[in-house]
FITIPA-690732 format. One record per residue (C-alpha): residue in one letter; x, y, z. Coordinates in steps of 0.2 Angstrom, whole numbers, plus 5000, padded with zeros to 4 digits. Layout:
! FITIPA-690732
{res A | X X | Y Y | Z Z}
...
//
This chain:
! FITIPA-690732
{res X | X 4999 | Y 4998 | Z 5001}
{res X | X 5006 | Y 5016 | Z 4995}
{res X | X 5003 | Y 5035 | Z 5002}
{res X | X 4997 | Y 5045 | Z 4990}
{res X | X 5002 | Y 5064 | Z 4990}
{res X | X 4986 | Y 5071 | Z 4999}
{res X | X 4986 | Y 5057 | Z 5012}
{res X | X 5004 | Y 5064 | Z 5017}
{res X | X 4997 | Y 5080 | Z 5018}
{res X | X 4983 | Y 5075 | Z 5029}
{res X | X 4994 | Y 5068 | Z 5040}
{res X | X 5008 | Y 5083 | Z 5042}
{res X | X 4992 | Y 5094 | Z 5045}
{res X | X 4986 | Y 5083 | Z 5056}
{res X | X 5002 | Y 5084 | Z 5066}
{res X | X 5005 | Y 5100 | Z 5065}
{res X | X 4988 | Y 5105 | Z 5071}
{res X | X 4991 | Y 5093 | Z 5086}
{res X | X 5007 | Y 5101 | Z 5090}
{res X | X 4999 | Y 5118 | Z 5091}
{res X | X 4987 | Y 5114 | Z 5101}
{res X | X 4997 | Y 5108 | Z 5114}
{res X | X 5008 | Y 5122 | Z 5114}
{res X | X 4991 | Y 5135 | Z 5116}
{res X | X 4984 | Y 5125 | Z 5130}
{res X | X 5001 | Y 5124 | Z 5138}
{res X | X 5003 | Y 5145 | Z 5136}
{res X | X 4986 | Y 5147 | Z 5143}
{res X | X 4987 | Y 5135 | Z 5158}
{res X | X 4990 | Y 5141 | Z 5174}
{res X | X 4997 | Y 5136 | Z 5189}
{res X | X 4986 | Y 5130 | Z 5203}
{res X | X 4985 | Y 5141 | Z 5221}
{res X | X 4974 | Y 5126 | Z 5230}
{res X | X 4969 | Y 5106 | Z 5227}
{res X | X 4953 | Y 5104 | Z 5231}
{res X | X 4951 | Y 5085 | Z 5239}
{res X | X 4933 | Y 5077 | Z 5236}
{res X | X 4927 | Y 5061 | Z 5243}
{res X | X 4910 | Y 5053 | Z 5237}
{res X | X 4908 | Y 5071 | Z 5226}
{res X | X 4907 | Y 5083 | Z 5242}
{res X | X 4923 | Y 5095 | Z 5243}
{res X | X 4930 | Y 5088 | Z 5260}
{res X | X 4947 | Y 5099 | Z 5263}
{res X | X 4957 | Y 5113 | Z 5250}
{res X | X 4978 | Y 5114 | Z 5253}
{res X | X 4988 | Y 5126 | Z 5248}
{res X | X 5001 | Y 5124 | Z 5234}
{res X | X 5014 | Y 5134 | Z 5242}
{res X | X 5014 | Y 5123 | Z 5258}
{res X | X 5024 | Y 5108 | Z 5256}
{res X | X 5019 | Y 5094 | Z 5266}
{res X | X 5012 | Y 5073 | Z 5267}
{res X | X 4994 | Y 5071 | Z 5271}
{res X | X 4984 | Y 5057 | Z 5275}
{res X | X 4967 | Y 5056 | Z 5265}
{res X | X 4950 | Y 5049 | Z 5266}
{res X | X 4954 | Y 5040 | Z 5284}
{res X | X 4971 | Y 5034 | Z 5279}
{res X | X 4967 | Y 5025 | Z 5261}
{res X | X 4978 | Y 5036 | Z 5252}
{res X | X 4993 | Y 5047 | Z 5255}
{res X | X 4995 | Y 5066 | Z 5244}
{res X | X 5011 | Y 5073 | Z 5243}
{res X | X 5013 | Y 5091 | Z 5239}
{res X | X 5029 | Y 5096 | Z 5235}
{res X | X 5035 | Y 5114 | Z 5225}
{res X | X 5018 | Y 5119 | Z 5219}
{res X | X 5013 | Y 5102 | Z 5213}
{res X | X 5004 | Y 5087 | Z 5222}
{res X | X 5004 | Y 5068 | Z 5216}
{res X | X 4998 | Y 5050 | Z 5226}
{res X | X 5009 | Y 5043 | Z 5236}
{res X | X 5000 | Y 5028 | Z 5241}
{res X | X 4984 | Y 5018 | Z 5240}
{res X | X 4975 | Y 5007 | Z 5247}
{res X | X 4966 | Y 5002 | Z 5231}
{res X | X 4970 | Y 4986 | Z 5219}
{res X | X 4975 | Y 4995 | Z 5204}
{res X | X 4984 | Y 5011 | Z 5210}
{res X | X 4979 | Y 5019 | Z 5196}
{res X | X 4980 | Y 5036 | Z 5204}
{res X | X 4999 | Y 5033 | Z 5209}
{res X | X 5002 | Y 5031 | Z 5191}
{res X | X 4993 | Y 5048 | Z 5186}
{res X | X 5008 | Y 5058 | Z 5189}
{res X | X 5010 | Y 5075 | Z 5196}
{res X | X 4998 | Y 5089 | Z 5194}
{res X | X 5002 | Y 5109 | Z 5198}
{res X | X 4989 | Y 5118 | Z 5183}
{res X | X 4971 | Y 5125 | Z 5186}
{res X | X 4958 | Y 5110 | Z 5181}
{res X | X 4969 | Y 5096 | Z 5181}
{res X | X 4962 | Y 5081 | Z 5192}
{res X | X 4969 | Y 5065 | Z 5200}
{res X | X 4955 | Y 5052 | Z 5203}
{res X | X 4955 | Y 5037 | Z 5212}
{res X | X 4938 | Y 5027 | Z 5208}
{res X | X 4941 | Y 5012 | Z 5221}
{res X | X 4943 | Y 5023 | Z 5236}
{res X | X 4930 | Y 5037 | Z 5228}
{res X | X 4943 | Y 5052 | Z 5230}
{res X | X 4944 | Y 5066 | Z 5218}
{res X | X 4960 | Y 5079 | Z 5219}
{res X | X 4955 | Y 5095 | Z 5211}
{res X | X 4967 | Y 5110 | Z 5206}
{res X | X 4960 | Y 5127 | Z 5208}
{res X | X 4966 | Y 5143 | Z 5204}
{res X | X 4964 | Y 5159 | Z 5216}
{res X | X 4948 | Y 5163 | Z 5220}
{res X | X 4941 | Y 5178 | Z 5207}
{res X | X 4954 | Y 5174 | Z 5194}
{res X | X 4946 | Y 5172 | Z 5178}
{res X | X 4949 | Y 5154 | Z 5170}
{res X | X 4953 | Y 5152 | Z 5151}
//
């Protein structure tokens, strides 16, 4: 199967559009100010990202770490540990979700600040 010229142009266009989208999203992302902990759909705690620390959440089922303005899940007692593998978050709107423990961490900006 050979690629036609139109196929190559389409692939190049899609790669350029993807790269531009990624750049624009990163340029418009703002560092968050808080991480909000949601348990079973209700906000339970709010932590400043400017204060480093390790926090035990949800009655000891999860351990969250805030370091240098970033958040990650360090430990969880769920079987798949997907929340740990979600990595570090720091931008407004990002989230870490642990479905088995019904826990969500969301990054929020400064109150009154407009999200783009």
